[in-house]
C-alpha distance (Angstrom), angle and dihedral (degrees) to the residues before:
residue distance angle dihedral
M1 . . .
A2 3.80 . .
D3 3.82 116.8 .
L4 3.79 96.1 -127.3
E5 3.80 96.7 170.0
G6 3.81 94.8 45.5
N7 3.80 90.9 46.8
L8 3.79 90.9 50.9
D9 3.80 93.2 51.4
A10 3.81 92.1 48.8
K11 3.80 96.0 56.6
K12 3.80 116.1 110.2
Y13 3.82 117.3 -168.5
A14 3.83 98.8 174.4
P15 3.81 92.5 -145.6
Q16 3.81 92.2 -176.8
T17 3.81 92.4 59.2
P18 3.83 116.6 84.4
L19 3.78 117.6 -127.1
A20 3.80 110.5 -87.1
T21 3.80 117.8 -105.2
F22 3.78 123.9 -159.1
S23 3.77 127.2 -146.5
H24 3.79 123.1 -155.4
A25 3.79 125.8 -129.4
V26 3.80 90.3 -143.3
R27 3.77 114.4 91.9
G28 3.78 113.1 -114.3
A29 3.81 94.0 4.1
S30 3.81 101.4 107.9
N31 3.82 94.0 94.6
L32 3.79 96.2 46.7
D33 3.80 124.0 105.3
W34 3.82 117.4 -85.6
G35 3.80 93.4 -109.1
M36 3.79 93.0 51.8
Q37 3.80 91.7 48.2
H38 3.80 89.4 49.0
R39 3.79 92.0 52.5
L40 3.80 91.6 47.6
S41 3.81 89.3 53.6
R42 3.81 88.5 57.5
I43 3.81 89.5 56.9
I44 3.81 100.5 37.3
N45 3.81 116.9 44.1
P46 3.83 107.1 -116.0
E47 3.81 91.9 -148.3
T48 3.81 96.2 56.5
G49 3.80 102.2 19.1
R50 3.81 87.2 -130.2
T51 3.78 139.4 102.0
V52 3.78 142.0 -154.6
M53 3.77 106.5 -150.7
L54 3.79 122.7 -172.2
A55 3.81 111.2 -144.3
F56 3.79 120.0 -158.3
D57 3.79 102.1 149.3
H58 3.82 93.0 110.4
G59 3.79 93.7 110.2
Y60 3.81 92.5 69.8
F61 3.81 89.1 81.4
Q62 3.82 107.6 9.4
G63 3.79 104.4 37.4
P64 3.83 124.1 -139.7
T65 3.81 101.0 7.2
R66 3.81 118.9 -163.5
G67 3.79 106.4 -84.2
L68 3.80 92.3 22.4
E69 3.79 98.5 70.2
R70 3.83 88.8 111.3
I71 3.79 112.1 21.5
D72 3.79 91.1 -178.8
L73 3.81 90.3 58.8
N74 3.81 102.6 32.4
I75 3.81 104.7 33.3
A76 3.81 108.8 24.0
P77 3.84 92.4 68.1
L78 3.83 89.5 55.5
E79 3.80 99.1 54.4
A80 3.80 93.3 93.3
Y81 3.83 90.6 60.1
A82 3.82 95.3 54.9
D83 3.80 130.5 77.7
A84 3.80 89.3 -147.6
L85 3.79 140.4 4.5
M86 3.80 122.9 -136.1
C87 3.78 111.9 -159.1
T88 3.78 147.3 120.4
R89 3.78 122.3 -80.3
G90 3.80 89.7 -116.8
A91 3.80 93.4 56.4
L92 3.79 91.3 44.3
R93 3.78 95.6 51.6
T94 3.79 95.8 44.4
S95 3.79 104.3 35.4
I96 3.83 114.7 20.5
P97 3.83 122.5 75.9
P98 3.83 112.4 -114.2
A99 3.81 89.3 -135.5
T100 3.80 91.6 70.7
S101 3.79 114.6 130.2
A102 3.81 93.7 -157.7
G103 3.76 120.6 111.1
L104 3.79 114.7 -102.0
V105 3.80 125.5 -131.4
L106 3.80 112.4 179.3
R107 3.79 125.7 -157.4
A108 3.80 106.2 -119.2
S109 3.81 103.1 175.6
G110 3.77 131.6 63.8
G111 3.77 146.8 118.4
P112 3.79 118.5 139.2
S113 3.79 125.0 64.7
I114 3.79 126.6 -140.7
L115 3.82 85.7 -84.8
K116 3.83 91.1 69.5
D117 3.81 141.1 40.3
L118 3.80 102.9 -63.2
S119 3.80 94.0 -152.5
N120 3.82 90.9 68.7
E121 3.82 92.0 90.2
H122 3.78 133.2 144.7
T123 3.78 132.5 -169.1
A124 3.79 106.2 -75.7
M125 3.79 104.0 -171.8
A126 3.79 135.1 42.0
M127 3.79 116.3 -125.6
N128 3.79 92.0 -125.2
D129 3.80 89.0 64.5
A130 3.81 89.2 53.3
V131 3.81 86.8 53.6
R132 3.81 90.9 47.5
I133 3.81 91.5 52.2
G134 3.80 94.1 45.1
A135 3.81 96.6 -116.5
D136 3.78 120.0 178.9
A137 3.82 93.2 -155.0
V138 3.79 142.1 -8.6
A139 3.81 125.5 -132.0
V140 3.78 127.9 -139.8
Q141 3.80 128.1 -175.5
V142 3.82 114.9 -128.3
F143 3.81 117.9 -161.8
I144 3.80 104.5 -158.9
G145 3.79 105.4 -171.8
G146 3.79 92.6 11.2
E147 3.80 126.7 127.0
H148 3.81 91.1 -101.9
E149 3.79 97.6 35.2
S150 3.82 95.9 137.0
R151 3.80 93.4 51.0
S152 3.79 92.5 51.0
V153 3.81 89.3 49.3
Q154 3.80 88.8 51.5
N155 3.81 89.1 50.1
L156 3.80 87.7 54.7
T157 3.79 96.2 48.6
T158 3.81 92.5 44.5
L159 3.79 90.4 55.3
V160 3.82 92.9 42.9
D161 3.83 89.9 55.8
A162 3.80 91.5 47.1
G163 3.79 89.8 45.2
Y164 3.79 92.2 56.7
D165 3.79 89.6 52.5
A166 3.82 91.1 51.9
G167 3.81 99.4 33.8
I168 3.82 91.3 -117.6
P169 3.83 120.5 136.2
V170 3.80 123.2 -131.7
L171 3.80 124.0 -132.8
G172 3.80 110.8 -152.2
V173 3.81 113.5 -153.5
T174 3.80 119.5 -154.8
A175 3.78 105.7 -134.6
V176 3.79 114.1 -151.7
G177 3.79 115.9 -161.9
K178 3.78 126.9 -162.4
E179 3.79 91.4 -95.2
L180 3.83 95.4 53.8
T181 3.79 125.7 81.7
R182 3.78 119.5 -128.6
D183 3.80 95.4 -137.2
A184 3.79 131.7 129.8
R185 3.78 93.1 -100.1
Y186 3.79 94.2 57.3
L187 3.81 96.5 36.7
G188 3.80 90.6 48.2
L189 3.80 90.1 51.8
A190 3.80 94.1 47.7
T191 3.80 97.9 44.1
R192 3.79 93.1 47.0
I193 3.82 93.2 49.9
I194 3.79 91.2 49.6
A195 3.81 92.5 49.8
E196 3.81 93.5 44.5
L197 3.80 89.8 54.0
G198 3.79 91.3 56.7
A199 3.80 111.4 -89.6
Q200 3.80 111.4 147.5
I201 3.83 93.6 -151.9
V202 3.81 132.1 24.0
K203 3.78 127.2 -154.0
T204 3.78 117.7 -158.2
Y205 3.79 143.3 154.3
Y206 3.78 126.3 -91.1
C207 3.78 121.2 -110.6
E208 3.79 125.1 -165.0
E209 3.80 95.9 -133.0
G210 3.78 124.6 46.7
F211 3.80 100.0 0.7
E212 3.79 90.2 133.8
D213 3.82 87.6 59.0
V214 3.80 90.7 51.2
V215 3.80 89.8 54.0
A216 3.80 94.9 42.8
G217 3.81 91.6 51.5
C218 3.80 93.2 53.7
P219 3.84 114.9 80.7
V220 3.83 93.6 -156.5
P221 3.83 130.8 56.2
V222 3.80 116.0 -68.6
I223 3.80 115.9 -146.3
M224 3.80 117.4 -162.1
A225 3.81 116.3 -125.6
G226 3.79 113.8 -135.1
G227 3.79 96.8 -140.2
K228 3.78 123.0 -177.1
K229 3.81 123.5 3.3
L230 3.80 112.9 -80.8
P231 3.80 132.0 179.7
E232 3.81 107.3 -80.7
L233 3.80 95.9 -109.2
D234 3.80 91.3 49.2
A235 3.80 91.7 50.4
L236 3.80 91.6 48.9
T237 3.80 90.5 48.7
M238 3.80 91.4 51.5
A239 3.81 91.2 49.0
S240 3.80 91.5 49.0
R241 3.80 93.6 50.0
A242 3.80 91.0 48.0
V243 3.82 96.4 52.8
R244 3.81 92.0 41.9
A245 3.81 87.2 54.1
G246 3.80 89.1 55.4
A247 3.80 106.1 -87.5
A248 3.81 114.6 148.9
G249 3.77 91.5 -133.2
V250 3.77 141.2 -65.5
D251 3.78 138.7 -72.0
M252 3.78 105.1 -153.7
G253 3.78 128.6 178.4
R254 3.79 118.5 152.3
N255 3.80 92.0 30.7
I256 3.80 86.7 60.6
F257 3.78 110.0 33.0
Q258 3.83 94.3 36.5
S259 3.80 91.9 50.7
A260 3.81 116.2 105.7
Q261 3.83 86.7 -121.0
P262 3.83 109.6 29.3
A263 3.82 96.9 176.6
A264 3.79 91.7 49.5
M265 3.80 90.4 48.9
L266 3.79 92.0 51.1
T267 3.80 89.4 50.8
A268 3.81 90.4 52.5
V269 3.81 92.8 46.8
R270 3.81 89.8 51.7
A271 3.80 89.3 54.3
V272 3.80 90.6 53.5
V273 3.80 95.5 45.0
H274 3.80 103.0 38.4
D275 3.82 102.3 25.7
D276 3.83 100.4 32.6
A277 3.78 88.6 -124.6
D278 3.79 116.5 -178.9
P279 3.84 109.9 -105.8
Q280 3.80 92.3 -118.0
D281 3.80 91.4 50.5
A282 3.80 89.8 47.5
Y283 3.80 89.3 50.9
E284 3.79 89.0 55.4
I285 3.82 87.9 51.4
F286 3.79 87.4 53.1
R287 3.79 92.7 50.2
E288 3.79 93.1 47.5
A289 3.81 93.0 46.9
A290 3.79 90.2 47.7
S291 3.81 94.8 51.7
């Protein structure tokens, strides 16, 4: 029989102590639903407010990219080193172990290949499939200034609305075509539009001048895109400058999986992003891990 009197005497309500409130390490996330905040904390480390994402979604428009010929062999062994994985649902289901503890960001837009105009995209995944998979966010490419700018913006807003229904954040990716300049003026325009239209995270490229203004003008976390393959020290330097300018981390692909030692490179990038390691020190970490 339950000890009702003893249970009553043991209760402690601490009436003099105000109800606890919890802040969120993710910029602009404090007013989001609990489930969305929880998913964001699986992508962005709550202790540092930063993330190291591993991108390998390149095949959705350019096929078997160098380093991604076999995702099961080249990428699956790296998942433990990343805070989050950015990929397509096809690659995830076929080539990544379901036991991964990394956050999951799924590519949700697509259409044209590298043989066509890349801005001619549509939504490419229903939000209920993201729920079924257990995704922590979905990613959509936004072509500000592109031929099909308005359609890509509609793709974004469609997924943002669906994301609110499901409690799943949207990562808006600034797509930079050959005709667009990767300077602070353009990147500031694109990131701000994406955030204003509801994306909870924005991924964009780094620029040498004014990147801190790009970040400051965006009310949600800005994640730096890795871009083309660079020498390891150069890639670490770019990552360091981005996070010190306010970026909430990096989303690197080719600078990881096209490195001679991908796991060692991920280890070095983590040191830069989460420990504020100097690029040269991080490069020594890379060399030691690679030996």
